[in-house]
ROKELUM-452979 format. One record per residue (C-alpha): residue number from 1; residue in one letter; x, y, z. Coordinates in steps of 0.02 Angstrom, whole numbers, plus 50000, padded with zeros to 5 digits. Each point is the difference from the previous one (the first is absolute). Layout:
# ROKELUM-452979
+-------+------+-------+-------+-------+
| lotor | sepa |    xx |    yy |    zz |
+-------+------+-------+-------+-------+
|   NUM |    A |     X |     Y |     Z |
...
+-------+------+-------+-------+-------+
# end
This chain:
# ROKELUM-452979
+-------+------+-------+-------+-------+
| lotor | sepa |    xx |    yy |    zz |
+-------+------+-------+-------+-------+
|     1 |    M | 55560 | 52663 | 52321 |
|     2 |    R | 50128 | 50138 | 50004 |
|     3 |    K | 49861 | 50131 | 49996 |
|     4 |    C | 49914 | 49915 | 50148 |
|     5 |    L | 50163 | 49997 | 50096 |
|     6 |    L | 50029 | 50185 | 49966 |
|     7 |    L | 49823 | 50038 | 50057 |
|     8 |    V | 50024 | 49904 | 50162 |
|     9 |    I | 50166 | 50089 | 50033 |
|    10 |    T | 49919 | 50169 | 49964 |
|    11 |    L | 49855 | 49964 | 50118 |
|    12 |    L | 50119 | 49943 | 50136 |
|    13 |    C | 50100 | 50161 | 49981 |
|    14 |    V | 49841 | 50106 | 50009 |
|    15 |    F | 49935 | 49909 | 50153 |
|    16 |    G | 50172 | 50007 | 50078 |
|    17 |    V | 50008 | 50188 | 49981 |
|    18 |    A | 49824 | 50018 | 50067 |
|    19 |    W | 50037 | 49887 | 50149 |
|    20 |    N | 50162 | 50090 | 50041 |
|    21 |    S | 49910 | 50166 | 49991 |
|    22 |    F | 49862 | 49935 | 50114 |
|    23 |    A | 50120 | 49920 | 50123 |
|    24 |    A | 50122 | 50146 | 50008 |
|    25 |    P | 49998 | 50097 | 50164 |
|    26 |    Q | 49879 | 50144 | 49989 |
|    27 |    V | 50056 | 50175 | 50050 |
|    28 |    I | 49873 | 50109 | 50088 |
|    29 |    K | 50041 | 50182 | 50038 |
|    30 |    L | 49947 | 50068 | 50169 |
|    31 |    A | 50008 | 50189 | 50013 |
|    32 |    H | 49982 | 50131 | 50136 |
|    33 |    V | 50039 | 50185 | 50016 |
|    34 |    V | 50108 | 50009 | 50156 |
|    35 |    N | 50182 | 49960 | 50038 |
|    36 |    E | 50085 | 49843 | 50062 |
|    37 |    K | 49995 | 50056 | 50183 |
|    38 |    D | 49811 | 50007 | 49999 |
|    39 |    G | 49877 | 49870 | 50064 |
|    40 |    F | 49930 | 49976 | 49825 |
|    41 |    H | 50168 | 49933 | 49946 |
|    42 |    V | 50007 | 49887 | 50154 |
|    43 |    A | 49831 | 49929 | 49948 |
|    44 |    A | 50052 | 49982 | 49819 |
|    45 |    M | 50162 | 49911 | 50047 |
|    46 |    K | 49906 | 49877 | 50110 |
|    47 |    F | 49874 | 49964 | 49862 |
|    48 |    K | 50142 | 49970 | 49878 |
|    49 |    E | 50085 | 49882 | 50123 |
|    50 |    L | 49843 | 49898 | 50030 |
|    51 |    V | 49945 | 49985 | 49818 |
|    52 |    E | 50173 | 49959 | 49932 |
|    53 |    A | 50027 | 49868 | 50135 |
|    54 |    Q | 49843 | 49906 | 49947 |
|    55 |    S | 49993 | 50025 | 49811 |
|    56 |    E | 50100 | 50030 | 49842 |
|    57 |    I | 49936 | 50179 | 49992 |
|    58 |    T | 50122 | 50144 | 50018 |
|    59 |    I | 49936 | 50157 | 50087 |
|    60 |    E | 50093 | 50151 | 49932 |
|    61 |    L | 49990 | 50150 | 50118 |
|    62 |    H | 49986 | 50180 | 49939 |
|    63 |    P | 50007 | 50126 | 50144 |
|    64 |    N | 50017 | 50191 | 49995 |
|    65 |    A | 49857 | 50030 | 49877 |
|    66 |    D | 50109 | 49917 | 49868 |
|    67 |    L | 49844 | 49951 | 49902 |
|    68 |    G | 49896 | 50154 | 50042 |
|    69 |    D | 49898 | 50077 | 50140 |
|    70 |    E | 49862 | 49902 | 50086 |
|    71 |    R | 49860 | 50056 | 49885 |
|    72 |    T | 50106 | 49954 | 49849 |
|    73 |    L | 50037 | 49829 | 50075 |
|    74 |    L | 49815 | 49966 | 50030 |
|    75 |    E | 49950 | 50057 | 49827 |
|    76 |    G | 50137 | 49888 | 49930 |
|    77 |    M | 49932 | 49851 | 50095 |
|    78 |    Q | 49828 | 50031 | 49928 |
|    79 |    I | 50063 | 49996 | 49821 |
|    80 |    G | 50132 | 49867 | 50031 |
|    81 |    T | 50161 | 50100 | 49979 |
|    82 |    I | 50042 | 49987 | 50187 |
|    83 |    D | 49999 | 49834 | 50091 |
|    84 |    M | 49977 | 50042 | 50183 |
|    85 |    G | 50047 | 50117 | 50141 |
|    86 |    V | 49991 | 50051 | 50181 |
|    87 |    I | 49887 | 50151 | 49991 |
|    88 |    T | 49935 | 50123 | 50130 |
|    89 |    N | 49812 | 49985 | 50027 |
|    90 |    G | 49967 | 50184 | 49961 |
|    91 |    P | 50037 | 49989 | 49814 |
|    92 |    V | 49909 | 49833 | 49990 |
|    93 |    S | 49841 | 50088 | 50056 |
|    94 |    N | 50003 | 50105 | 49842 |
|    95 |    F | 49961 | 49838 | 49908 |
|    96 |    Y | 49887 | 49921 | 50131 |
|    97 |    P | 49931 | 50140 | 50112 |
|    98 |    E | 49920 | 49890 | 50133 |
|    99 |    I | 50169 | 49941 | 50064 |
|   100 |    A | 50033 | 50177 | 50062 |
|   101 |    V | 49885 | 49962 | 50147 |
|   102 |    L | 50152 | 49924 | 50084 |
|   103 |    E | 50083 | 50171 | 50005 |
|   104 |    L | 49866 | 50104 | 50083 |
|   105 |    P | 50086 | 50107 | 50132 |
|   106 |    F | 50018 | 49926 | 50174 |
|   107 |    L | 49898 | 49847 | 49951 |
|   108 |    F | 50127 | 49883 | 50082 |
|   109 |    S | 50090 | 50026 | 50165 |
|   110 |    S | 50122 | 49854 | 49995 |
|   111 |    N | 50089 | 49880 | 49883 |
|   112 |    E | 49901 | 49856 | 50075 |
|   113 |    Q | 49836 | 50082 | 49948 |
|   114 |    V | 50068 | 50028 | 49825 |
|   115 |    Y | 50056 | 49820 | 49972 |
|   116 |    K | 49835 | 49934 | 50068 |
|   117 |    I | 49910 | 50091 | 49860 |
|   118 |    L | 50126 | 49979 | 49858 |
|   119 |    D | 50025 | 49813 | 50024 |
|   120 |    G | 49817 | 49968 | 50041 |
|   121 |    P | 49846 | 49989 | 49887 |
|   122 |    I | 49982 | 50188 | 49971 |
|   123 |    G | 50177 | 50029 | 49943 |
|   124 |    Q | 50004 | 49844 | 49894 |
|   125 |    E | 49839 | 50049 | 49912 |
|   126 |    L | 50071 | 50170 | 49958 |
|   127 |    L | 50158 | 49916 | 49936 |
|   128 |    E | 49902 | 49879 | 49891 |
|   129 |    N | 49895 | 50142 | 49928 |
|   130 |    L | 50155 | 50071 | 49914 |
|   131 |    S | 49966 | 49870 | 49865 |
|   132 |    K | 49858 | 50114 | 49943 |
|   133 |    V | 50131 | 50123 | 49937 |
|   134 |    G | 50126 | 49881 | 49923 |
|   135 |    L | 50109 | 49979 | 50154 |
|   136 |    K | 50034 | 49852 | 50112 |
|   137 |    G | 50023 | 50040 | 50184 |
|   138 |    L | 50109 | 49870 | 50085 |
|   139 |    A | 50027 | 50065 | 50177 |
|   140 |    Y | 50014 | 50155 | 50108 |
|   141 |    A | 50175 | 50055 | 50041 |
|   142 |    E | 50020 | 50162 | 50094 |
|   143 |    R | 50041 | 50183 | 49977 |
|   144 |    G | 49949 | 50027 | 50181 |
|   145 |    F | 49928 | 50135 | 50112 |
|   146 |    R | 50035 | 50168 | 49924 |
|   147 |    N | 50070 | 50155 | 50086 |
|   148 |    L | 50017 | 50182 | 49950 |
|   149 |    T | 50164 | 50089 | 49965 |
|   150 |    N | 50034 | 50178 | 49944 |
|   151 |    S | 50139 | 50127 | 49981 |
|   152 |    V | 49911 | 50151 | 50076 |
|   153 |    R | 49946 | 49973 | 50181 |
|   154 |    P | 49951 | 49873 | 50133 |
|   155 |    V | 49822 | 49935 | 49982 |
|   156 |    Q | 49913 | 49965 | 50165 |
|   157 |    T | 49821 | 50044 | 49950 |
|   158 |    P | 49898 | 50008 | 49839 |
|   159 |    E | 50016 | 50189 | 50009 |
|   160 |    D | 50188 | 49982 | 49976 |
|   161 |    M | 49968 | 49919 | 49830 |
|   162 |    K | 49908 | 50146 | 49925 |
|   163 |    G | 50083 | 50059 | 49840 |
|   164 |    L | 50130 | 49863 | 49994 |
|   165 |    K | 50021 | 49927 | 49826 |
|   166 |    I | 50000 | 49812 | 50033 |
|   167 |    R | 50031 | 49867 | 49869 |
|   168 |    V | 49872 | 49861 | 50009 |
|   169 |    M | 49972 | 49847 | 49892 |
|   170 |    E | 49889 | 50016 | 49847 |
|   171 |    N | 49851 | 49938 | 50099 |
|   172 |    P | 49839 | 50096 | 50042 |
|   173 |    V | 49994 | 49938 | 50180 |
|   174 |    Y | 50174 | 50070 | 50035 |
|   175 |    I | 49962 | 50163 | 49912 |
|   176 |    D | 49839 | 50026 | 50098 |
|   177 |    T | 50081 | 49948 | 50164 |
|   178 |    F | 50136 | 50132 | 49987 |
|   179 |    K | 49880 | 50132 | 49939 |
|   180 |    A | 49894 | 49964 | 50155 |
|   181 |    L | 50156 | 50023 | 50107 |
|   182 |    G | 50030 | 50170 | 49921 |
|   183 |    A | 50148 | 49960 | 49889 |
|   184 |    N | 50022 | 50039 | 49817 |
|   185 |    A | 49990 | 49819 | 49941 |
|   186 |    T | 50109 | 49975 | 49846 |
|   187 |    P | 49983 | 49830 | 49913 |
|   188 |    M | 50153 | 49940 | 49904 |
|   189 |    A | 50102 | 49844 | 49966 |
|   190 |    W | 50134 | 49959 | 50128 |
|   191 |    T | 50143 | 50021 | 49876 |
|   192 |    E | 49941 | 50178 | 49966 |
|   193 |    A | 49976 | 50035 | 50186 |
|   194 |    L | 50182 | 49964 | 50039 |
|   195 |    T | 50055 | 50134 | 49877 |
|   196 |    A | 49866 | 50121 | 50059 |
|   197 |    M | 50059 | 49986 | 50181 |
|   198 |    Q | 50181 | 50031 | 49948 |
|   199 |    Q | 49948 | 50152 | 49900 |
|   200 |    G | 49883 | 50065 | 50135 |
|   201 |    T | 49847 | 50004 | 49887 |
|   202 |    I | 49905 | 49898 | 50131 |
|   203 |    D | 50015 | 50016 | 50189 |
|   204 |    G | 49976 | 49821 | 50050 |
|   205 |    Q | 49929 | 49827 | 49975 |
|   206 |    E | 49930 | 49854 | 50100 |
|   207 |    N | 50069 | 49824 | 50007 |
|   208 |    P | 50047 | 49861 | 50120 |
|   209 |    V | 50161 | 50010 | 50101 |
|   210 |    N | 50085 | 49872 | 49887 |
|   211 |    V | 49980 | 50115 | 49849 |
|   212 |    L | 50063 | 50153 | 50094 |
|   213 |    Y | 50154 | 49901 | 50047 |
|   214 |    A | 50031 | 49912 | 49834 |
|   215 |    F | 49995 | 50163 | 49902 |
|   216 |    K | 50093 | 50105 | 50131 |
|   217 |    L | 49859 | 50126 | 50009 |
|   218 |    Y | 50085 | 50082 | 50148 |
|   219 |    E | 50109 | 50085 | 49869 |
|   220 |    T | 49852 | 50104 | 49938 |
|   221 |    Q | 49869 | 49980 | 50139 |
|   222 |    G | 50041 | 50069 | 50171 |
|   223 |    Y | 49837 | 49956 | 50088 |
|   224 |    M | 49902 | 49840 | 50023 |
|   225 |    S | 49834 | 49973 | 50088 |
|   226 |    Y | 49969 | 49821 | 50057 |
|   227 |    T | 49818 | 50001 | 49949 |
|   228 |    R | 49974 | 49823 | 49931 |
|   229 |    H | 49851 | 50081 | 49915 |
|   230 |    T | 49975 | 49864 | 49868 |
|   231 |    Y | 50054 | 49822 | 49976 |
|   232 |    A | 50057 | 49969 | 49821 |
|   233 |    P | 50002 | 49822 | 49937 |
|   234 |    A | 50109 | 49949 | 49855 |
|   235 |    L | 49952 | 49864 | 49879 |
|   236 |    F | 50086 | 49860 | 49912 |
|   237 |    V | 49906 | 50021 | 49836 |
|   238 |    M | 50026 | 49931 | 49826 |
|   239 |    S | 49926 | 49998 | 49827 |
|   240 |    L | 49840 | 49898 | 50004 |
|   241 |    N | 50035 | 49932 | 49827 |
|   242 |    L | 50173 | 49942 | 50055 |
|   243 |    F | 49930 | 49921 | 50158 |
|   244 |    N | 49867 | 49909 | 49900 |
|   245 |    S | 50133 | 49933 | 49882 |
|   246 |    L | 50087 | 49909 | 50144 |
|   247 |    D | 49953 | 49823 | 50046 |
|   248 |    A | 49904 | 49969 | 50161 |
|   249 |    D | 50154 | 49945 | 50099 |
|   250 |    T | 50096 | 50156 | 49950 |
|   251 |    Q | 49852 | 50111 | 50042 |
|   252 |    K | 49993 | 49920 | 50172 |
|   253 |    L | 50189 | 50023 | 50020 |
|   254 |    F | 49987 | 50185 | 49955 |
|   255 |    K | 49857 | 50033 | 50122 |
|   256 |    E | 50081 | 49906 | 50143 |
|   257 |    S | 50171 | 50078 | 49968 |
|   258 |    A | 49924 | 50175 | 49992 |
|   259 |    Q | 49909 | 49975 | 50165 |
|   260 |    A | 50157 | 49933 | 50085 |
|   261 |    A | 50106 | 50142 | 49929 |
|   262 |    A | 49869 | 50127 | 50057 |
|   263 |    E | 50001 | 49933 | 50178 |
|   264 |    H | 50190 | 49999 | 49999 |
|   265 |    E | 50004 | 50183 | 49949 |
|   266 |    R | 49870 | 50050 | 50131 |
|   267 |    Q | 50107 | 49922 | 50136 |
|   268 |    W | 50155 | 50085 | 49929 |
|   269 |    D | 49912 | 50169 | 50003 |
|   270 |    M | 49949 | 49977 | 50180 |
|   271 |    E | 50176 | 49953 | 50055 |
|   272 |    Q | 50079 | 50144 | 49905 |
|   273 |    E | 49888 | 50145 | 50050 |
|   274 |    A | 50073 | 50043 | 50172 |
|   275 |    Q | 50178 | 49995 | 49930 |
|   276 |    Q | 49953 | 50105 | 49849 |
|   277 |    L | 49907 | 50128 | 50106 |
|   278 |    A | 50154 | 50019 | 50109 |
|   279 |    A | 50108 | 50024 | 49845 |
|   280 |    L | 49884 | 50138 | 49936 |
|   281 |    K | 50020 | 50092 | 50166 |
|   282 |    E | 50188 | 49976 | 49999 |
|   283 |    N | 50005 | 50081 | 49828 |
|   284 |    G | 49912 | 50156 | 50062 |
|   285 |    M | 49816 | 49967 | 49967 |
|   286 |    Q | 49889 | 50069 | 50138 |
|   287 |    V | 49867 | 49872 | 50044 |
|   288 |    A | 49836 | 50054 | 50082 |
|   289 |    E | 49868 | 49883 | 50072 |
|   290 |    P | 49841 | 50105 | 49993 |
|   291 |    D | 49834 | 49968 | 50084 |
|   292 |    L | 49903 | 49913 | 49861 |
|   293 |    K | 49824 | 50041 | 50061 |
|   294 |    P | 49989 | 50169 | 49907 |
|   295 |    F | 50065 | 49916 | 49842 |
|   296 |    K | 49868 | 49863 | 50010 |
|   297 |    E | 49865 | 50131 | 50024 |
|   298 |    A | 50063 | 50102 | 49852 |
|   299 |    V | 49986 | 49854 | 49878 |
|   300 |    Q | 49818 | 49956 | 50039 |
|   301 |    P | 49944 | 50084 | 49837 |
|   302 |    V | 50100 | 49867 | 49908 |
|   303 |    Y | 49892 | 49864 | 50079 |
|   304 |    E | 49843 | 50098 | 49959 |
|   305 |    K | 50054 | 50014 | 49818 |
|   306 |    Y | 50055 | 49820 | 49977 |
|   307 |    G | 49880 | 49916 | 50120 |
|   308 |    E | 49877 | 49963 | 49861 |
|   309 |    K | 50131 | 49955 | 49870 |
|   310 |    F | 50088 | 49876 | 50113 |
|   311 |    G | 49844 | 49962 | 50103 |
|   312 |    T | 49997 | 49811 | 49989 |
|   313 |    Y | 50186 | 49975 | 50024 |
|   314 |    L | 50020 | 50138 | 50129 |
|   315 |    K | 49859 | 49931 | 50107 |
|   316 |    A | 50069 | 49823 | 49984 |
|   317 |    I | 50174 | 50056 | 50053 |
|   318 |    Q | 49936 | 50099 | 50148 |
|   319 |    E | 49891 | 49854 | 50057 |
|   320 |    A | 50145 | 49878 | 49983 |
|   321 |    L | 50114 | 50113 | 50102 |
|   322 |    N | 49871 | 50012 | 50138 |
|   323 |    Q | 49980 | 49811 | 50018 |
+-------+------+-------+-------+-------+
# end
């Protein structure tokens, strides 16, 4: 009898530990590579707020490349050492090349066009296809329309770019775009680019206004050209294995919270841009608004090169935008 009682007590203890472990709030780490003033952090904070308000899950934020650069974060998600992140689309395309179609130069002319594609069937199919490479795409946040800066001279025409050493993301579309424009395209991680600009080993870079402002690029970059040459999405993305381990309700919560946080950040970006652009000028950055026609003509070889590779998606996007 005593042995049976001890066995029952032991089993209750074991199940109690297991239940407490199961029921304990789960901590999920969400990483990104920029600082707390950036839109990525705005999106991450909103996601954290929404998930924590509706579940026992804690979202632990890791900004400033605390857990590594974007390639490192994505590789970590694939093998399960990183939970999730807000990641620029460019590095994602190194893992799933087709998603780079969204960043062909001058493909979109307005935010409204962008959101029509990203939130519609084409964008959602591309997002879902990340599962082929061990990633789960939840929603499209935003890096935004990108603009050129440099420390050498004003850029009003493609000819003004010749010889400039410009940091681009580690993405073939960006590399080929800036080669077509005459620049010396130099792919590198953002964390490295910041040091390279300070040391003068590169002349410039290209990013949305919010990044120029958040990282005070007016301290190293005297000239900006408002080219809006490419729209760069950002993705709420997580480890596919981790996502699959969540119950259906939590999966739904994550997807809905990511979409809401993404839309919140997009609106924030739009509201902030005019103010941030004014601040860049106040801090000495010379801002040019060049005629974009010569730039669009110069990048036609990029469409010729990638037309076949992105054929199905490119054609679908162009048809959707013309409807």
